[in-house]
KOLVODREN-168747 format. One record per residue (C-alpha): x, y, z; residue number from 0. Coordinates in steps of 0.001 Angstrom, whole numbers, plus 500000, padded with zeros to 6 digits. Example, Ala and Ser with C-alpha at 12.3 -4.5 7.8 and 13.67 -1.06 7.14 Angstrom:
2
east 512300, north 495500, up 507800, resi 0
east 513670, north 498940, up 507140, resi 1
***
This chain:
413
east 499925, north 499826, up 499831, resi 0
east 501344, north 503398, up 499143, resi 1
east 502227, north 506067, up 501551, resi 2
east 500363, north 509131, up 501492, resi 3
east 502781, north 512101, up 500482, resi 4
east 501841, north 514066, up 503244, resi 5
east 502990, north 511215, up 505683, resi 6
east 506186, north 511308, up 503879, resi 7
east 506756, north 514507, up 504244, resi 8
east 506205, north 514591, up 507833, resi 9
east 508258, north 511457, up 508311, resi 10
east 511072, north 513118, up 506855, resi 11
east 510845, north 516139, up 508881, resi 12
east 510578, north 514023, up 512133, resi 13
east 513952, north 512167, up 510949, resi 14
east 515749, north 515579, up 510240, resi 15
east 514774, north 516897, up 513513, resi 16
east 516198, north 513697, up 515307, resi 17
east 519285, north 514192, up 513055, resi 18
east 520006, north 517935, up 513728, resi 19
east 521928, north 517375, up 516830, resi 20
east 523727, north 514779, up 515825, resi 21
east 524916, north 516821, up 512577, resi 22
east 525443, north 519867, up 514460, resi 23
east 527757, north 518151, up 516801, resi 24
east 529523, north 516535, up 513806, resi 25
east 529899, north 519879, up 511865, resi 26
east 531910, north 521554, up 514875, resi 27
east 535514, north 521896, up 514160, resi 28
east 538418, north 523148, up 515936, resi 29
east 541534, north 524795, up 515734, resi 30
east 544584, north 526127, up 518471, resi 31
east 545328, north 529222, up 519498, resi 32
east 548569, north 529784, up 521597, resi 33
east 549048, north 533169, up 523164, resi 34
east 552676, north 534253, up 524323, resi 35
east 553564, north 537089, up 526042, resi 36
east 557008, north 538423, up 527048, resi 37
east 557049, north 541663, up 529591, resi 38
east 559590, north 543972, up 529064, resi 39
east 559947, north 546076, up 532363, resi 40
east 563045, north 548587, up 530918, resi 41
east 560639, north 549176, up 527690, resi 42
east 557543, north 549584, up 529292, resi 43
east 555766, north 547406, up 527387, resi 44
east 554923, north 543663, up 526617, resi 45
east 555466, north 541760, up 523024, resi 46
east 552824, north 539359, up 522281, resi 47
east 552436, north 536624, up 519707, resi 48
east 549344, north 534905, up 518300, resi 49
east 549578, north 531543, up 517098, resi 50
east 547064, north 529748, up 514909, resi 51
east 547468, north 525908, up 514224, resi 52
east 544596, north 524582, up 511654, resi 53
east 542922, north 521282, up 512704, resi 54
east 539568, north 520371, up 511746, resi 55
east 539004, north 523626, up 511317, resi 56
east 540922, north 527139, up 510836, resi 57
east 540883, north 530839, up 510814, resi 58
east 540409, north 532448, up 507612, resi 59
east 541026, north 536306, up 508571, resi 60
east 541496, north 538180, up 511773, resi 61
east 540562, north 541947, up 512115, resi 62
east 541647, north 543383, up 515453, resi 63
east 541401, north 546843, up 517063, resi 64
east 545064, north 548182, up 517501, resi 65
east 545499, north 552268, up 517700, resi 66
east 549070, north 552627, up 516399, resi 67
east 549908, north 554358, up 519828, resi 68
east 549388, north 551382, up 521807, resi 69
east 550211, north 548494, up 519475, resi 70
east 553473, north 549460, up 517251, resi 71
east 555309, north 547186, up 515024, resi 72
east 552531, north 544741, up 514082, resi 73
east 553924, north 541958, up 511523, resi 74
east 552882, north 538415, up 510881, resi 75
east 552802, north 535540, up 508313, resi 76
east 550531, north 536098, up 505606, resi 77
east 548950, north 539187, up 505171, resi 78
east 549148, north 542098, up 507646, resi 79
east 547094, north 545499, up 506747, resi 80
east 546978, north 548390, up 509176, resi 81
east 544265, north 551002, up 508592, resi 82
east 543899, north 553569, up 510955, resi 83
east 543065, north 551792, up 514271, resi 84
east 542134, north 548363, up 512613, resi 85
east 545148, north 545655, up 511881, resi 86
east 543523, north 543059, up 509304, resi 87
east 545396, north 539667, up 509089, resi 88
east 544770, north 536934, up 506712, resi 89
east 547083, north 534159, up 507647, resi 90
east 548117, north 531565, up 504963, resi 91
east 545578, north 528440, up 504477, resi 92
east 546624, north 525024, up 505492, resi 93
east 549370, north 525773, up 508092, resi 94
east 550583, north 527085, up 511492, resi 95
east 550955, north 531011, up 511665, resi 96
east 551747, north 533926, up 513943, resi 97
east 551157, north 537474, up 514475, resi 98
east 553228, north 539384, up 516403, resi 99
east 553487, north 543119, up 517981, resi 100
east 554137, north 545443, up 520963, resi 101
east 551638, north 546617, up 523589, resi 102
east 552621, north 549825, up 525837, resi 103
east 551423, north 548834, up 528865, resi 104
east 551214, north 552051, up 531267, resi 105
east 547884, north 553564, up 531220, resi 106
east 547438, north 556616, up 533421, resi 107
east 544042, north 558367, up 534835, resi 108
east 543228, north 561853, up 534976, resi 109
east 543623, north 561900, up 538322, resi 110
east 546970, north 560585, up 538168, resi 111
east 546552, north 557009, up 539459, resi 112
east 547482, north 553967, up 536984, resi 113
east 544656, north 551137, up 535813, resi 114
east 547825, north 549318, up 534109, resi 115
east 551339, north 549540, up 535246, resi 116
east 554421, north 547790, up 534588, resi 117
east 557640, north 548738, up 536734, resi 118
east 561122, north 546584, up 537121, resi 119
east 559225, north 544346, up 539847, resi 120
east 556054, north 543678, up 538527, resi 121
east 552935, north 544423, up 536443, resi 122
east 549396, north 544795, up 536311, resi 123
east 547182, north 545092, up 533087, resi 124
east 544641, north 543728, up 531015, resi 125
east 544324, north 540593, up 529405, resi 126
east 541953, north 542347, up 526827, resi 127
east 544150, north 544653, up 526304, resi 128
east 547058, north 542525, up 525923, resi 129
east 544842, north 540893, up 523488, resi 130
east 542657, north 543254, up 521559, resi 131
east 539021, north 543101, up 520378, resi 132
east 538999, north 540891, up 517361, resi 133
east 536307, north 540016, up 514576, resi 134
east 537471, north 536252, up 513373, resi 135
east 536203, north 534964, up 510298, resi 136
east 536778, north 531065, up 510491, resi 137
east 535767, north 528096, up 508512, resi 138
east 531991, north 526840, up 509453, resi 139
east 531567, north 525521, up 512992, resi 140
east 535243, north 526074, up 513956, resi 141
east 536039, north 526700, up 517724, resi 142
east 539158, north 527797, up 519272, resi 143
east 541313, north 525594, up 521843, resi 144
east 543199, north 528596, up 523726, resi 145
east 546531, north 528559, up 525749, resi 146
east 548142, north 531340, up 527302, resi 147
east 551840, north 531151, up 528419, resi 148
east 554062, north 533870, up 529663, resi 149
east 557889, north 534551, up 529318, resi 150
east 559031, north 536650, up 532478, resi 151
east 562200, north 538712, up 533137, resi 152
east 565024, north 537391, up 535127, resi 153
east 563955, north 537540, up 538772, resi 154
east 560105, north 537346, up 538205, resi 155
east 558939, north 534317, up 540119, resi 156
east 554986, north 534698, up 539890, resi 157
east 552078, north 535247, up 537390, resi 158
east 548101, north 534803, up 538042, resi 159
east 545147, north 535093, up 535757, resi 160
east 541366, north 534753, up 535841, resi 161
east 541679, north 531098, up 533916, resi 162
east 542885, north 527769, up 535452, resi 163
east 545970, north 526453, up 534825, resi 164
east 546853, north 523329, up 532321, resi 165
east 547419, north 520155, up 533822, resi 166
east 551151, north 520600, up 533168, resi 167
east 550954, north 523818, up 534636, resi 168
east 552862, north 525406, up 532154, resi 169
east 550073, north 527491, up 530484, resi 170
east 546404, north 528857, up 531311, resi 171
east 543570, north 527351, up 529659, resi 172
east 541503, north 530251, up 528296, resi 173
east 537824, north 529409, up 527989, resi 174
east 534978, north 532002, up 527102, resi 175
east 531949, north 530086, up 526569, resi 176
east 530257, north 533134, up 524870, resi 177
east 532502, north 533053, up 522232, resi 178
east 534016, north 530726, up 519557, resi 179
east 537235, north 532624, up 519384, resi 180
east 538636, north 532427, up 523270, resi 181
east 540914, north 535279, up 523968, resi 182
east 541949, north 536129, up 527449, resi 183
east 540017, north 538873, up 529287, resi 184
east 540346, north 540024, up 532810, resi 185
east 543474, north 540805, up 535167, resi 186
east 546670, north 539548, up 534748, resi 187
east 549391, north 540016, up 537323, resi 188
east 553192, north 539227, up 537175, resi 189
east 556515, north 539304, up 538866, resi 190
east 557733, north 539395, up 542469, resi 191
east 554152, north 538929, up 543464, resi 192
east 552555, north 537267, up 546563, resi 193
east 549412, north 535116, up 545920, resi 194
east 547077, north 533430, up 548708, resi 195
east 544475, north 531352, up 547035, resi 196
east 541528, north 528933, up 548496, resi 197
east 538861, north 526834, up 547195, resi 198
east 535137, north 527794, up 548272, resi 199
east 532983, north 524903, up 547272, resi 200
east 533022, north 525531, up 543098, resi 201
east 535206, north 528467, up 543046, resi 202
east 538605, north 529252, up 543465, resi 203
east 539727, north 532488, up 544626, resi 204
east 542971, north 534079, up 544322, resi 205
east 544291, north 537266, up 546017, resi 206
east 547724, north 538359, up 544383, resi 207
east 549681, north 541755, up 544945, resi 208
east 553219, north 542772, up 544661, resi 209
east 555268, north 541743, up 547336, resi 210
east 556278, north 544723, up 549966, resi 211
east 552979, north 546405, up 549351, resi 212
east 550581, north 545801, up 552051, resi 213
east 547784, north 543787, up 550524, resi 214
east 545450, north 542047, up 552954, resi 215
east 545491, north 538717, up 551105, resi 216
east 544322, north 536783, up 554351, resi 217
east 541301, north 539498, up 555341, resi 218
east 539872, north 538992, up 551715, resi 219
east 539811, north 535591, up 551795, resi 220
east 538306, north 535420, up 555165, resi 221
east 535874, north 537896, up 553766, resi 222
east 534869, north 535561, up 551252, resi 223
east 534087, north 532612, up 553606, resi 224
east 530640, north 533909, up 554110, resi 225
east 530201, north 535998, up 551027, resi 226
east 530612, north 533126, up 548476, resi 227
east 527221, north 530903, up 549479, resi 228
east 525378, north 534185, up 549776, resi 229
east 526967, north 534991, up 546318, resi 230
east 525487, north 531884, up 544648, resi 231
east 522087, north 532207, up 546303, resi 232
east 521778, north 535531, up 544831, resi 233
east 523044, north 535368, up 541591, resi 234
east 523179, north 531690, up 540519, resi 235
east 526142, north 529852, up 539460, resi 236
east 529443, north 531129, up 539902, resi 237
east 532440, north 531245, up 537480, resi 238
east 535487, north 528429, up 538200, resi 239
east 538043, north 530838, up 539409, resi 240
east 537888, north 534446, up 540666, resi 241
east 541053, north 536739, up 540811, resi 242
east 541358, north 539906, up 542732, resi 243
east 544720, north 542029, up 542335, resi 244
east 545615, north 544602, up 544725, resi 245
east 548230, north 547051, up 544978, resi 246
east 549189, north 550347, up 546489, resi 247
east 550296, north 554014, up 544920, resi 248
east 550572, north 554956, up 542333, resi 249
east 547570, north 552654, up 541181, resi 250
east 544267, north 553914, up 540714, resi 251
east 542662, north 554400, up 544249, resi 252
east 539382, north 552490, up 543957, resi 253
east 537853, north 549239, up 542647, resi 254
east 537484, north 547980, up 538961, resi 255
east 535646, north 545174, up 537854, resi 256
east 536599, north 542781, up 534978, resi 257
east 535586, north 539126, up 533452, resi 258
east 536172, north 536734, up 536231, resi 259
east 538721, north 539152, up 537837, resi 260
east 539251, north 542720, up 539762, resi 261
east 541851, north 545322, up 540510, resi 262
east 541120, north 546902, up 544382, resi 263
east 543543, north 549613, up 545451, resi 264
east 545627, north 548014, up 548962, resi 265
east 544419, north 551226, up 550857, resi 266
east 540536, north 550248, up 550430, resi 267
east 539105, north 549214, up 553314, resi 268
east 536983, north 546057, up 553101, resi 269
east 534002, north 548053, up 554976, resi 270
east 533806, north 551845, up 554758, resi 271
east 532304, north 553854, up 557506, resi 272
east 528961, north 554217, up 555666, resi 273
east 528579, north 550527, up 555770, resi 274
east 528967, north 549331, up 552077, resi 275
east 531939, north 547887, up 550573, resi 276
east 533661, north 548798, up 547616, resi 277
east 534688, north 544793, up 547362, resi 278
east 531308, north 543236, up 547301, resi 279
east 530462, north 545937, up 544722, resi 280
east 532668, north 545184, up 541977, resi 281
east 531746, north 541667, up 543153, resi 282
east 528014, north 542352, up 541885, resi 283
east 529703, north 543604, up 538599, resi 284
east 532254, north 540676, up 538094, resi 285
east 529401, north 537856, up 538439, resi 286
east 526240, north 539070, up 536582, resi 287
east 528198, north 541105, up 534234, resi 288
east 524923, north 543532, up 534174, resi 289
east 525212, north 546757, up 532358, resi 290
east 522855, north 549548, up 532128, resi 291
east 521260, north 550453, up 528439, resi 292
east 521466, north 553879, up 527537, resi 293
east 520180, north 556183, up 530289, resi 294
east 520069, north 553284, up 532829, resi 295
east 523478, north 553157, up 534399, resi 296
east 521670, north 553272, up 537711, resi 297
east 520140, north 550088, up 537536, resi 298
east 523910, north 548435, up 537386, resi 299
east 525311, north 550830, up 539866, resi 300
east 522036, north 550574, up 542194, resi 301
east 521820, north 546863, up 542375, resi 302
east 525810, north 546826, up 542959, resi 303
east 525713, north 549164, up 545935, resi 304
east 522226, north 547322, up 547231, resi 305
east 523836, north 543950, up 547287, resi 306
east 527126, north 545368, up 548732, resi 307
east 525002, north 546246, up 552118, resi 308
east 522324, north 543266, up 551599, resi 309
east 524935, north 540433, up 550882, resi 310
east 527161, north 541692, up 553697, resi 311
east 523963, north 541897, up 555955, resi 312
east 522938, north 537973, up 554766, resi 313
east 526488, north 536814, up 555768, resi 314
east 526628, north 538932, up 559251, resi 315
east 529632, north 540781, up 558132, resi 316
east 526867, north 543829, up 559140, resi 317
east 524635, north 543663, up 562036, resi 318
east 520792, north 544388, up 560967, resi 319
east 521059, north 547569, up 563108, resi 320
east 523999, north 548716, up 561376, resi 321
east 522895, north 547546, up 557556, resi 322
east 519529, north 549902, up 558509, resi 323
east 521818, north 552636, up 559250, resi 324
east 523950, north 552126, up 555874, resi 325
east 520533, north 552154, up 554258, resi 326
east 519753, north 555419, up 556059, resi 327
east 522713, north 556915, up 554791, resi 328
east 522314, north 556086, up 551551, resi 329
east 518464, north 557589, up 551778, resi 330
east 520015, north 560678, up 553080, resi 331
east 522607, north 561197, up 550417, resi 332
east 520427, north 560521, up 547222, resi 333
east 517313, north 562845, up 548997, resi 334
east 517502, north 565663, up 546422, resi 335
east 518044, north 563408, up 543352, resi 336
east 514835, north 564010, up 540768, resi 337
east 516022, north 561725, up 537863, resi 338
east 517836, north 558381, up 537438, resi 339
east 518535, north 559053, up 533996, resi 340
east 522100, north 559013, up 533239, resi 341
east 524491, north 557222, up 531619, resi 342
east 526986, north 557456, up 534344, resi 343
east 525436, north 556703, up 537608, resi 344
east 527362, north 557799, up 540978, resi 345
east 527356, north 559384, up 544268, resi 346
east 523699, north 560760, up 545122, resi 347
east 522267, north 559289, up 542274, resi 348
east 522958, north 555857, up 542900, resi 349
east 522331, north 556116, up 546245, resi 350
east 518481, north 557055, up 545476, resi 351
east 518401, north 554319, up 542764, resi 352
east 519437, north 551938, up 546201, resi 353
east 516195, north 553249, up 547727, resi 354
east 514165, north 552503, up 544664, resi 355
east 515642, north 549151, up 544341, resi 356
east 515093, north 548531, up 548409, resi 357
east 511356, north 549534, up 547958, resi 358
east 511013, north 547545, up 544808, resi 359
east 512401, north 544312, up 546803, resi 360
east 510239, north 544701, up 549783, resi 361
east 507008, north 545187, up 547303, resi 362
east 508200, north 541615, up 545639, resi 363
east 508018, north 539851, up 548807, resi 364
east 505153, north 541150, up 549941, resi 365
east 503057, north 540659, up 546628, resi 366
east 504714, north 537022, up 546462, resi 367
east 504255, north 536029, up 550308, resi 368
east 507727, north 535783, up 550594, resi 369
east 508304, north 533693, up 547567, resi 370
east 510272, north 535841, up 545364, resi 371
east 512819, north 539078, up 545784, resi 372
east 514874, north 541387, up 544110, resi 373
east 517366, north 538175, up 543770, resi 374
east 514965, north 536324, up 541187, resi 375
east 514794, north 539887, up 539307, resi 376
east 518843, north 539681, up 538991, resi 377
east 518837, north 536017, up 537881, resi 378
east 516487, north 536959, up 534896, resi 379
east 518671, north 540296, up 533901, resi 380
east 521532, north 538512, up 533916, resi 381
east 520344, north 536686, up 531094, resi 382
east 519684, north 540439, up 529486, resi 383
east 523226, north 541749, up 530541, resi 384
east 522548, north 545217, up 528844, resi 385
east 519200, north 546348, up 531050, resi 386
east 516648, north 549027, up 530616, resi 387
east 514044, north 549977, up 532948, resi 388
east 511772, north 548454, up 530407, resi 389
east 513645, north 545169, up 531076, resi 390
east 513469, north 545835, up 534960, resi 391
east 509749, north 546805, up 534789, resi 392
east 509174, north 543130, up 532606, resi 393
east 510603, north 541142, up 535270, resi 394
east 509065, north 542300, up 538280, resi 395
east 505716, north 541778, up 536489, resi 396
east 506076, north 538631, up 535625, resi 397
east 506998, north 537933, up 539388, resi 398
east 504190, north 540048, up 540727, resi 399
east 501558, north 539375, up 537937, resi 400
east 500737, north 542923, up 537463, resi 401
east 503186, north 546000, up 537010, resi 402
east 505162, north 547232, up 540087, resi 403
east 503809, north 550023, up 541654, resi 404
east 507631, north 551088, up 542562, resi 405
east 508906, north 551538, up 539322, resi 406
east 506089, north 553512, up 538361, resi 407
east 507798, north 556842, up 539685, resi 408
east 508418, north 560663, up 538586, resi 409
east 512172, north 559286, up 538793, resi 410
east 512178, north 557490, up 536016, resi 411
east 509490, north 559845, up 533506, resi 412
***
């Protein structure tokens, strides 16, 4: 008996659906990327090479953002063309190839502090500056397997990154699940450096700073002993490793977050007089990667400051009364603010945002009989990454079953 043509089509579609995962897996191909960094303190620079080795897949072209004043002397196998700030590298097909360049490290802010610095004894720098952003054209389905190695000057004994070491300990395994082309990002420290590290649940935390600087390595690790469970409870799964880099002057006197890492000036207190914490504030940025959309920087900064108080309270690093006083200080500091709209939120505006978010947390808890809170909103916003006030309203409404009254405020008009 002949089968109906429609049934033939349905059977074929069903078979295709079953085979798609297997076909997608089979289509995945790989190539190797080896990064080699040589620090040169006397020249204030690092020389970097990127070695591509074709496997079942390969890179056909790379376009890197490399301003010439920071990245001079670019050369490589195949064709290398510089046009303004963009360097286009076309490696030869079917064989290993290298791109070589120099990166000038020192980066000084307007206030005089450095957020990248190399001396005769140590270097602190961002990996995403050593290896700049790149648009990569590769064969279909190609994914990188990346390793990062260092050759250090005589007398330099230590190096650390936000990535785990390879099994032989000679390199770092660079993994970025969000991209097919893995490049090193986050803070890097090397030289005559002291490091303390500890494993908390599933996350390794390293605290590193130049020898001779008063870096509170053990204090920070003790601080995390109570905080790590609260981080995971509030924001979900944590990365496998966190690196905290710390140093004294002339580094910038604040905190700066990066992927799976942060910098904290050695003089910053773990808990400030007003009851907040730069360390916990930056941890919010490190772990959630939430940033505000245009005009809504108050969301990211307000959440970071809210949790810098709230998570210390939950971890019993602040008593309830001390946490309440911190919130009262925020209320007073932000009292005169009439709008939260800004591309760079700080000071009174962020303090006012903290109060709005605290009111939202209370509304969520009351409206769901304690079943939901601001934590649930944050977990949803992590997937959005660049967050607007509309995103915040949408997630709050999903939990409440109605629009949030707190977010219908003139502060957001």
